N, C-alpha and C positions, 0 to 999 in steps of 0.2 A: 450310485455315484461312480463315474468313470475312474478307473484306477490311476490314470494319469493325473486327473484333477485331485484326487485324494492324496496322492503322493506329493503334489505341489503344495497343498495346504499343510500337510504334515512338515514338509520342509521349512515352510515359512514359520510354523509354530516353533520347531526346534531352534531356528535361527533367533527368533525373539527371545525365547527362554535363555539360550546361551548369552545373548547380549545382556540381558538383565543379571545374570549370574556374574558375568565378567565385570559389570559395572559396581557389583558389590565387592567382589574379591579384589578387583583392581581399580579402586575409585579414582576418578580424575578430579580435575579442579574446575571451579567456575571460570569460564572464559572471560569474565569481566573483572572479577576481584581476587581470583585465585583461592578462594575459599574451597576446602575439600567438600566434594559431593559424595555423601556417605549413603545416599539411598539409590535405588535403581531408577534411572531416568534416561531419556534419550536427549531432552533439552539440556545442552551443557552450560546452563546458567542456574545459579542458586536461587532460592526463594527470596533471599533479602534483596537481590538485584532485580529480580522480576517485580517484586512489589515496590521498588523504588521509582518505577516508571510513573512520570507525573501525568495525570489526565488533563485534558483540556479544561481550563478553569470556567466558572460561571462569569458572565460578562463578555463572552464571545459573540462574534458577529453571528446572526441568525442564518444568514446565507452562506458565507465562505467560511465561518468558524475562526476568523482572525481573533486571537486572544486580546484582550483589553479594548474591545470595541466600545464598551460603555461600563459604567459603575453598576454592579449587580444590586447594590443598595438602593439604586434610584433607577429602577426598570422603566423602560420606555415602551410605547405601544409597538414601535418599529425599532429594534435594536440593531442597526446596520453600521458597518464601517464605511468609511468615505468612498472606498472603491465600489462597494455595493449600492451605495446611494446614487452612484453615477451609472448603475447598471453596466458595469465593466465586464462582467463574466458571462459566458454563454451557457454554463451549467446552472441548474436551478439551485443547487446548494451543495455544500462539501462538508464531510465530516471526517474526523481523524480519532484514532485510538488514544494518542497521547501527545504530550508536548515534546518538541525536538530539542531535548535537553538531557544532560547527565548521561546515565547509562543506556538510555534508550538510543542515543546516537551510535554508541559502540555496538549495541545489539543489532542495529540496522546495517552497520558495516560489516558485521560477521555474515549477515544473511546476504549481503550484496557481493561480497568478494571470497566467501568460503563455502557458499552453497550448502549451508547447514539445513537440510530439508525438516527435520523435527521442529526446528526453531520457526520455519514458515508455517507449519501446521499449528504451532502455538499461537502465532500471530493471527492466523485465520480464525481461530476460536475467539479471540479478543474482538476481531472485526464483526464476527457474527452477533456478538452481544451489542455492539454499536448499531448494526442494522435493526436488530429486534428492538432496541431501546428507542430508536427514531420512529419506527413503526411505518405507517402509510407513507411517509415522506421519502423513504429510502427504497420503496418497492421498485424492482426492476424485472425486465423480461430476459435480460441476459447480461453476463459480466464481460467486459472488455479491458485488458490491461493496457497501459500506456507502453508502446512498443520502444525498443532500442533501435538505433540505426544498424543497418546490416553489418557494418564494419565493427561496431562495438559488440554486437552479438557474437560475431566470429571470434573476437578476442577473448570475451568472457566466457563463451560456450553456453550460456544460458541468460534468460531475463530473470532477475531477481523477483520481479513482481509474480511470475509464475509459481514460485515456491510457497506463496500464501494465496494466490488467486485461484489455483486449482483445488486445493482442500477447501477454500470458502465456497466455491461453486458446489461441491458436494454437500456442505453444511446447509446451504440455502436452497438446494435443489434447482439450480439454474444453470443454463448452458454457459460453458466458458469459451470464448472466442478470441484467441490470441493472435489470430491471422486477419482480423478485419481492418485494423490500421497499419499503416506503415510510416516510418519516418523517412523523409526525402532527402534530408541533409544533416550531417553530424553536428555534434555540439561543437562550439568554439573551442580552439586550442587553449584559450586563456583559462587558467584555473579558477579564478573568482571573477564573478560577474556582478555588476551593480543591477539594481531593479530593472532599470531602463534598457540595459544590454540584454538581460534575461528575456524580456518581452520581444525584443527584436530577433534574438536568437531562435525563437520558437514560432515566430509569426509565419503562417503558411508552411510550417515544417511537416505537417502531418496530413495524410490523405487516406481515403478508403482504398483498399485493394481492389483490383479488378474482379468483379463478380460479387463482392461483398454487398449485402442488403441488411438495411436496418429500418426499412419503411415502417413508420408508425410504432417503433418499439421503444421502450423505456430502458436506458442503457446505465448500468452500474459501472463506472470508470474507475479503475484502480491504479494506484501508484504508490511508492514507498513513502515519499516525503512530499508535502505541500508547503512551498515557501511563498512565492509571490502569487501563485495560482496561475501564472502564465502557461505552464504545460498542459494543465487540466483545461484551461480555456481554449488553447489551440486544437487540442483533440476533440473538445466538446463542439467547436465550430465545424470541424470536418464532419463529425457524425450528424449534426443537425442539418448541415447542407446536404447531406446524403438522404435525409428523410426521417431521421430519428425523432420520436415523439418528444423525448426529454432525456437529460443526461444529468445524473448526480455523481459527485466525486467522492471516493473514499480512499483514505490514506492511513499508513501505519502512524505517521507523525505529522504534526503541524508546527511550523516554526513561528516563533514570536515576532513582533515587529522589529526588534533589534537585530535578531538573526537575519531577518529578511533583507536588510539593507545590503548585504553581499551574500551572494549564493555560490556555494560550492558545486561546480558542475563535474566532479569527478564521475 
């Protein structure tokens, strides 16, 4: 083993051990509830808060995952929401880790605005479980994140989807392609958008970058939150028009019907 490589690994080991010791000697607090974190951990959220994240409940649309699409006590042969009955979406299906409610909202905001990489890794592990659970339906050839507009990317300095997209690609052993899609126009300045405004804002807003190829490939499309499905749909249409065989969406959270009537575009 080359000496430089051995020294690099040793340095990383010391850094990790020092971090673990520091977290025990100088414990921090949960970033969501302020409860003292008494064990060595990199994710700055306590177990109680992590366990409070609500899963997407039974009775969700079989295609887009919209909660409350049907009564699970009276299952139907085809349990679709009204949007999917009208074939509104270009993706084959979409799945999410949890409901966009309570502490999960705050955790996603931490990821979005504070670039907490260990939290991104934790979310990647939860998404891997979703993919494994869904089985063949979620099989893909590569992972593509929903891109930020260039101006927003410069302001923030990173795309929050990359924080869980890159570790997820390692867990699933799939290529991660953050430069395949580009957003051609920014989000509107208006803070909250109605559903119809949301669809209009993203219609035609995404395109393949020059030289990108997805011919006959199955795409796993990642985003942090799915509300109306407009963003996933717009990206899916761009990918399918470029020759993708199929697109399935995967997000950290799925907004319910009431939350989706107005969409926060921060």
